[in-house]
C-alpha positions as CSV (number, residue, x, y, z in Angstrom):
1,M,28.7,-24.7,-83.7
2,E,27.6,-27.6,-81.6
3,M,24.0,-27.6,-80.2
4,S,23.7,-29.3,-76.6
5,E,20.5,-30.9,-75.6
6,T,18.6,-29.1,-72.5
7,R,18.1,-31.8,-69.9
8,R,14.7,-31.2,-67.9
9,R,15.4,-31.8,-64.2
10,G,13.6,-31.8,-61.0
11,A,10.0,-30.0,-61.1
12,A,10.3,-29.6,-64.9
13,L,10.7,-33.1,-65.3
14,E,8.3,-34.3,-62.8
15,G,6.0,-32.1,-64.4
16,A,6.3,-33.5,-67.7
17,I,6.2,-37.1,-66.4
18,L,3.0,-36.3,-64.7
19,D,1.6,-34.7,-67.6
20,A,2.4,-37.8,-70.0
21,A,1.0,-39.9,-67.2
22,V,-2.1,-38.0,-67.1
23,A,-2.4,-38.2,-71.0
24,E,-1.9,-41.8,-71.1
25,L,-4.4,-42.7,-68.2
26,T,-7.1,-40.4,-70.2
27,E,-6.3,-42.3,-73.7
28,S,-5.6,-45.7,-72.8
29,G,-7.1,-46.1,-69.0
30,Y,-5.0,-47.7,-66.0
31,A,-5.0,-50.9,-68.2
32,G,-2.9,-49.5,-71.0
33,L,-0.4,-47.4,-68.5
34,T,3.1,-48.3,-69.0
35,M,6.2,-46.4,-67.5
36,D,7.5,-47.1,-71.6
37,R,4.8,-45.4,-73.2
38,V,4.7,-42.5,-70.3
39,A,8.9,-42.1,-70.7
40,K,8.4,-41.6,-74.4
41,R,5.5,-39.2,-74.2
42,A,7.5,-37.6,-71.5
43,G,10.6,-37.4,-73.8
44,T,12.7,-39.0,-71.1
45,N,13.7,-42.3,-70.0
46,K,12.3,-45.2,-67.7
47,N,14.9,-44.8,-65.2
48,A,13.8,-41.0,-64.4
49,I,10.3,-42.4,-63.9
50,Y,11.4,-45.1,-61.8
51,R,13.4,-42.9,-59.4
52,R,10.3,-41.0,-58.8
53,W,7.8,-43.8,-58.5
54,P,8.4,-47.4,-58.0
55,N,5.5,-49.0,-60.0
56,R,2.8,-47.7,-62.3
57,A,0.4,-48.1,-59.5
58,A,2.2,-45.3,-57.9
59,L,2.6,-43.4,-60.8
60,G,-0.9,-43.5,-61.8
61,I,-1.7,-42.2,-58.2
62,A,0.5,-39.4,-58.3
63,A,-1.0,-38.5,-61.7
64,Y,-4.2,-38.2,-60.6
65,K,-3.0,-36.1,-57.7
66,H,-1.5,-34.1,-60.1
67,V,-4.8,-33.3,-61.7
68,V,-7.2,-32.7,-58.6
69,G,-4.3,-30.5,-57.1
70,R,-5.5,-27.6,-59.1
71,E,-7.2,-25.4,-56.6
72,T,-10.7,-23.7,-57.9
73,A,-12.7,-20.9,-56.1
74,L,-15.4,-21.9,-53.5
75,P,-18.7,-20.7,-54.2
76,D,-20.1,-18.1,-51.9
77,T,-23.7,-17.1,-52.6
78,G,-24.5,-16.0,-49.1
79,E,-26.8,-19.0,-49.0
80,L,-25.7,-22.9,-47.9
81,R,-28.1,-24.5,-50.0
82,A,-27.0,-22.9,-53.3
83,D,-23.0,-23.2,-52.2
84,V,-23.5,-26.8,-51.6
85,L,-25.8,-27.4,-54.5
86,E,-23.0,-25.5,-56.7
87,L,-20.0,-27.7,-55.1
88,L,-21.9,-30.9,-55.9
89,R,-22.8,-30.0,-59.3
90,R,-19.2,-29.3,-60.3
91,A,-18.0,-32.7,-58.7
92,N,-20.8,-34.4,-60.9
93,R,-19.2,-32.6,-63.8
94,Y,-15.6,-33.5,-62.7
95,W,-16.6,-37.0,-62.2
96,A,-18.2,-37.4,-65.5
97,S,-15.3,-36.1,-66.9
98,P,-12.1,-37.6,-68.8
99,H,-10.2,-36.8,-65.4
100,G,-12.6,-38.3,-63.5
101,A,-12.7,-41.2,-65.4
102,I,-8.9,-41.7,-64.2
103,L,-10.2,-41.9,-61.0
104,R,-12.5,-44.3,-61.8
105,E,-9.8,-46.6,-63.9
106,L,-7.6,-46.1,-60.7
107,M,-10.1,-47.4,-58.3
108,G,-11.0,-50.5,-60.5
109,G,-7.7,-51.4,-61.6
110,I,-5.4,-51.3,-58.7
111,G,-5.4,-54.1,-56.3
112,V,-2.4,-53.2,-54.0
113,P,-4.3,-52.5,-50.8
114,D,-1.9,-49.6,-49.4
115,L,-2.2,-47.8,-52.9
116,L,-5.9,-48.1,-53.4
117,A,-6.0,-46.5,-49.5
118,Q,-4.3,-43.8,-50.7
119,I,-6.6,-43.6,-53.6
120,R,-9.5,-43.6,-51.4
121,D,-8.0,-41.3,-48.9
122,E,-7.6,-38.4,-52.0
123,A,-11.1,-39.3,-53.0
124,G,-12.8,-40.0,-50.0
125,D,-11.5,-37.0,-48.2
126,A,-13.7,-35.4,-50.7
127,G,-12.0,-32.1,-50.2
128,S,-13.3,-31.9,-46.3
129,A,-11.1,-28.4,-45.7
130,M,-13.5,-27.0,-48.6
131,W,-16.4,-28.3,-47.4
132,L,-16.1,-27.2,-43.9
133,T,-14.9,-23.6,-45.1
134,V,-18.8,-23.6,-46.7
135,L,-20.5,-25.1,-43.8
136,G,-18.5,-22.6,-41.4
137,R,-19.7,-19.4,-43.2
138,A,-23.3,-21.0,-43.3
139,V,-22.9,-21.6,-39.3
140,A,-21.6,-18.0,-39.4
141,R,-24.7,-16.5,-40.9
142,G,-26.8,-18.7,-38.4
143,E,-27.7,-21.3,-41.3
144,A,-26.5,-24.5,-39.8
145,R,-25.7,-25.5,-35.8
146,P,-22.2,-25.4,-34.7
147,E,-22.1,-28.9,-34.3
148,A,-22.1,-29.9,-37.5
149,L,-18.7,-28.7,-38.0
150,H,-17.5,-32.2,-38.3
151,P,-15.5,-33.4,-41.6
152,R,-18.0,-36.4,-41.8
153,V,-21.0,-33.9,-41.4
154,A,-19.4,-31.6,-44.0
155,T,-18.9,-34.2,-46.4
156,V,-21.7,-36.0,-46.4
157,A,-23.7,-34.4,-49.3
158,V,-20.6,-35.8,-51.7
159,A,-20.4,-39.0,-50.3
160,L,-23.7,-39.5,-51.3
161,L,-23.0,-38.3,-54.7
162,R,-19.8,-40.7,-54.7
163,N,-22.1,-43.4,-53.9
164,E,-24.7,-42.7,-56.8
165,F,-21.8,-42.9,-59.2
166,L,-20.6,-46.2,-57.6
167,T,-23.9,-48.0,-57.3
168,S,-25.5,-46.5,-60.2
169,G,-22.6,-47.0,-62.8
170,R,-24.0,-43.9,-64.7
171,P,-21.7,-41.3,-66.1
172,N,-23.5,-38.3,-64.8
173,V,-25.8,-38.1,-62.1
174,P,-29.0,-36.4,-62.8
175,D,-29.4,-32.6,-61.2
176,R,-33.1,-33.7,-59.5
177,V,-30.7,-36.5,-57.3
178,L,-28.3,-33.5,-56.6
179,V,-31.2,-31.2,-55.1
180,E,-32.8,-34.4,-53.5
181,I,-29.3,-34.9,-51.7
182,V,-29.0,-31.0,-50.6
183,D,-32.7,-30.7,-49.6
184,E,-33.9,-34.0,-48.2
185,V,-30.7,-35.1,-46.2
186,Y,-27.7,-32.5,-46.3
187,L,-29.7,-29.3,-45.0
188,P,-31.8,-31.0,-42.3
189,L,-28.7,-32.5,-40.9
190,V,-26.8,-29.6,-40.6
191,R,-29.7,-27.5,-39.4
192,G,-30.7,-30.1,-37.2
193,R,-34.3,-30.5,-37.8
């Protein structure tokens, strides 16, 4: 009896390639990401990768999106301050994690302006829909002004946190800074005080 090898196709193959790319980025960073290593780890050939992504930068971006594409439940404590602090604490933990390191590696390693813009769009959006949902709940409860429901206003707290990462170079922002962002900037902004 002859055993035939099962070939992965479509979503199964793409998922295996992206998982392999995430593992390579986590272990070796963007500088160590090669199509050969990803193909070997995924159990496929380079052609299967190149048919989907034209270069390692595009593969790196797809791998990052694969990691961040997993949804998490929004906090709903019934109070804007607590919800915003929880979102900032989650972002802080994420950016300090190995997956957050992938984002930092990509932003530092990709010199192609169009691809870098894709990363910035993904990270820069900062989950504006999520922040707008949390802020919308606060508006409905009377905790924030309806005029505050704007993507730039809604995401200002996480933008300030991202700035802390970029300017301080620390792997983790102290909780006191998160509280300061919320109490001194975000809440006065959305409440109009």
